[in-house]
KEMAR-894190 format. One line per field, with one value per residue: residue number from 1; residue in one letter; y, z, x of N, C-alpha, C, O in turn. Coordinates in steps of 0.1 Angstrom, whole numbers, plus 5000, padded with zeros to 4 digits. Last residue first. Example, Ala and Ser with C-alpha at 12.3 -4.5 7.8 and 13.67 -1.06 7.14 Angstrom:
2
num: c(2/1)
residu: c(S/A)
n_yy: c(4978/4943)
n_zz: c(5071/5078)
n_xx: c(5128/5132)
ca_yy: c(4989/4955)
ca_zz: c(5071/5078)
ca_xx: c(5137/5123)
c_yy: c(5000/4967)
c_zz: c(5079/5078)
c_xx: c(5129/5132)
o_yy: c(5011/4967)
o_zz: c(5080/5085)
o_xx: c(5134/5142)
This chain:
95
num: c(95/94/93/92/91/90/89/88/87/86/85/84/83/82/81/80/79/78/77/76/75/74/73/72/71/70/69/68/67/66/65/64/63/62/61/60/59/58/57/56/55/54/53/52/51/50/49/48/47/46/45/44/43/42/41/40/39/38/37/36/35/34/33/32/31/30/29/28/27/26/25/24/23/22/21/20/19/18/17/16/15/14/13/12/11/10/9/8/7/6/5/4/3/2/1)
residu: c(X/X/X/X/X/X/X/X/X/X/X/X/X/X/X/X/X/X/X/X/X/X/X/X/X/X/X/X/X/X/X/X/X/X/X/X/X/X/X/X/X/X/X/X/X/X/X/X/X/X/X/X/X/X/X/X/X/X/X/X/X/X/X/X/X/X/X/X/X/X/X/X/X/X/X/X/X/X/X/X/X/X/X/X/X/X/X/X/X/X/X/X/X/X/X)
n_yy: c(1234/1262/1285/1281/1256/1237/1221/1205/1200/1184/1182/1168/1140/1117/1099/1111/1105/1080/1087/1101/1080/1065/1082/1107/1142/1164/1181/1184/1206/1207/1227/1223/1219/1194/1178/1192/1197/1191/1200/1199/1215/1220/1227/1204/1175/1150/1151/1153/1128/1111/1119/1112/1085/1074/1082/1067/1041/1042/1051/1039/1039/1059/1068/1093/1125/1151/1180/1209/1228/1250/1278/1301/1315/1327/1323/1332/1300/1272/1248/1215/1183/1148/1121/1089/1061/1050/1036/1049/1061/1080/1097/1106/1121/1141/1155)
n_zz: c(6288/6276/6262/6238/6237/6207/6180/6150/6123/6093/6062/6051/6058/6054/6071/6098/6111/6123/6143/6160/6171/6183/6202/6211/6217/6232/6204/6177/6156/6122/6095/6061/6036/6025/6036/6069/6093/6126/6155/6189/6215/6248/6275/6290/6278/6269/6250/6226/6226/6224/6199/6182/6187/6177/6150/6142/6144/6124/6100/6084/6058/6044/6049/6056/6067/6070/6090/6097/6126/6142/6130/6117/6087/6059/6053/6061/6058/6054/6078/6078/6075/6076/6070/6086/6097/6128/6151/6175/6176/6155/6167/6190/6177/6167/6189)
n_xx: c(3036/3019/3021/3008/2983/2982/2965/2961/2940/2938/2921/2902/2880/2867/2881/2876/2852/2855/2874/2858/2843/2863/2874/2849/2847/2855/2866/2870/2853/2852/2843/2837/2847/2841/2861/2866/2891/2891/2910/2920/2938/2948/2946/2946/2961/2953/2933/2948/2960/2938/2928/2950/2954/2929/2931/2952/2942/2921/2936/2955/2950/2962/2995/3007/2999/3021/3026/3044/3054/3047/3029/3016/3024/3035/3069/3094/3110/3088/3077/3090/3074/3070/3049/3041/3025/3020/3027/3026/3051/3047/3027/3042/3061/3045/3038)
ca_yy: c(1226/1248/1285/1282/1269/1238/1232/1203/1210/1182/1189/1172/1152/1129/1097/1112/1118/1082/1078/1108/1091/1059/1078/1095/1130/1156/1181/1171/1205/1200/1225/1223/1230/1205/1182/1182/1204/1184/1202/1192/1214/1214/1238/1211/1188/1151/1149/1165/1140/1110/1120/1126/1094/1072/1087/1082/1045/1039/1059/1041/1027/1062/1057/1086/1111/1144/1165/1203/1219/1245/1264/1301/1303/1331/1318/1341/1313/1279/1259/1228/1194/1161/1129/1104/1066/1058/1030/1041/1051/1070/1090/1098/1109/1131/1147)
ca_zz: c(6286/6282/6276/6238/6242/6222/6186/6164/6130/6107/6070/6042/6062/6047/6057/6091/6104/6112/6131/6153/6164/6172/6191/6214/6209/6237/6219/6182/6168/6133/6105/6075/6043/6022/6022/6060/6082/6113/6147/6176/6207/6235/6265/6289/6283/6277/6264/6231/6226/6236/6211/6183/6190/6191/6159/6142/6152/6138/6107/6098/6065/6049/6046/6044/6070/6061/6088/6090/6115/6143/6133/6131/6093/6070/6051/6054/6063/6050/6069/6085/6070/6083/6065/6083/6087/6118/6138/6171/6186/6154/6155/6192/6184/6157/6183)
ca_xx: c(3048/3017/3026/3022/2987/2982/2972/2963/2948/2937/2931/2913/2888/2862/2881/2889/2854/2845/2877/2869/2836/2854/2882/2857/2844/2844/2865/2868/2861/2847/2854/2831/2852/2832/2862/2861/2884/2892/2899/2921/2926/2950/2947/2933/2962/2965/2929/2939/2968/2947/2920/2945/2964/2933/2920/2953/2954/2919/2926/2958/2945/2948/2986/3010/2997/3011/3028/3033/3056/3060/3029/3020/3019/3026/3056/3086/3110/3099/3074/3089/3083/3070/3060/3039/3035/3014/3030/3014/3048/3057/3024/3030/3065/3051/3028)
c_yy: c(1214/1241/1272/1282/1270/1252/1231/1214/1206/1193/1186/1179/1155/1141/1109/1109/1119/1095/1079/1100/1099/1070/1072/1091/1119/1144/1173/1170/1191/1200/1219/1220/1232/1218/1193/1187/1193/1192/1195/1195/1207/1213/1232/1223/1196/1165/1151/1163/1152/1123/1120/1128/1108/1082/1086/1088/1060/1043/1055/1050/1028/1050/1061/1076/1103/1130/1160/1188/1215/1236/1260/1286/1303/1319/1322/1336/1323/1293/1267/1239/1207/1171/1142/1110/1081/1064/1037/1035/1042/1058/1078/1090/1100/1119/1137)
c_zz: c(6277/6278/6282/6252/6243/6225/6201/6170/6145/6114/6085/6050/6052/6050/6049/6076/6095/6105/6120/6141/6155/6164/6180/6201/6213/6229/6223/6197/6174/6144/6118/6085/6057/6030/6018/6046/6072/6103/6133/6168/6193/6228/6251/6279/6281/6283/6274/6245/6231/6237/6223/6195/6191/6195/6173/6151/6153/6148/6121/6105/6080/6057/6052/6040/6057/6065/6078/6089/6109/6131/6133/6135/6108/6075/6062/6051/6055/6056/6066/6075/6078/6076/6072/6077/6084/6109/6127/6157/6182/6163/6153/6179/6187/6164/6173)
c_xx: c(3046/3030/3025/3028/3002/2987/2972/2971/2949/2946/2928/2924/2899/2870/2876/2888/2866/2846/2868/2873/2846/2847/2873/2864/2853/2840/2853/2867/2859/2857/2847/2842/2845/2835/2852/2863/2880/2884/2902/2909/2929/2937/2951/2934/2950/2967/2941/2935/2960/2955/2928/2936/2959/2944/2923/2942/2955/2930/2923/2948/2949/2942/2972/3000/2998/3011/3017/3036/3043/3064/3044/3019/3024/3019/3047/3072/3102/3099/3086/3086/3080/3079/3059/3051/3031/3025/3023/3016/3036/3054/3034/3026/3053/3056/3034)
o_yy: c(1207/1241/1270/1278/1260/1258/1225/1217/1205/1194/1187/1180/1146/1152/1111/1117/1126/1096/1079/1105/1103/1068/1074/1097/1121/1135/1175/1159/1187/1195/1224/1210/1242/1227/1200/1199/1186/1195/1194/1193/1209/1209/1240/1229/1196/1166/1152/1174/1159/1128/1128/1139/1115/1088/1095/1097/1066/1049/1064/1055/1019/1050/1064/1075/1106/1123/1165/1184/1218/1236/1265/1282/1304/1314/1321/1344/1322/1298/1269/1239/1209/1167/1148/1105/1084/1072/1031/1028/1030/1047/1067/1079/1088/1108/1126)
o_zz: c(6274/6267/6294/6253/6248/6218/6207/6166/6151/6110/6089/6045/6045/6046/6037/6069/6086/6093/6108/6130/6144/6152/6168/6190/6217/6233/6218/6203/6176/6143/6123/6083/6064/6030/6008/6043/6066/6105/6129/6173/6188/6234/6243/6276/6270/6292/6286/6252/6240/6248/6232/6202/6201/6206/6181/6158/6164/6158/6130/6116/6088/6062/6064/6028/6047/6066/6079/6088/6114/6127/6126/6143/6110/6070/6074/6047/6042/6058/6075/6065/6084/6070/6073/6079/6080/6114/6116/6153/6185/6159/6150/6180/6187/6159/6172)
o_xx: c(3055/3035/3030/3040/3008/2994/2963/2982/2938/2958/2916/2935/2905/2866/2880/2895/2866/2842/2872/2875/2843/2846/2876/2862/2865/2832/2842/2866/2848/2868/2837/2849/2848/2827/2855/2866/2888/2872/2913/2898/2940/2927/2957/2924/2944/2975/2939/2935/2964/2957/2926/2938/2962/2943/2921/2945/2957/2927/2922/2951/2946/2931/2971/2996/2991/3021/3006/3048/3032/3075/3052/3011/3036/3010/3051/3063/3102/3088/3095/3092/3069/3089/3048/3062/3020/3033/3020/3006/3036/3054/3029/3022/3055/3055/3029)
């Protein structure tokens, strides 16, 4: 996914969780600029649609979790400003 961010010109910072941290994730990324919402929405939707075992959810500031399955980039873009966390996961068995 970071390669997709870079290709779309989305500035991000990436770090790997430290050993012993309870987290089943390969990495964390922070989006640096909030003016990249349109590009980020496009990347998230395209990434999720690229495999049937991929999922993207956005946790809003009020802690409501929204699954983006079936949403278009325009709809996802509207959710991003009120989001505090984006989770993108894919099945470990998917290449």
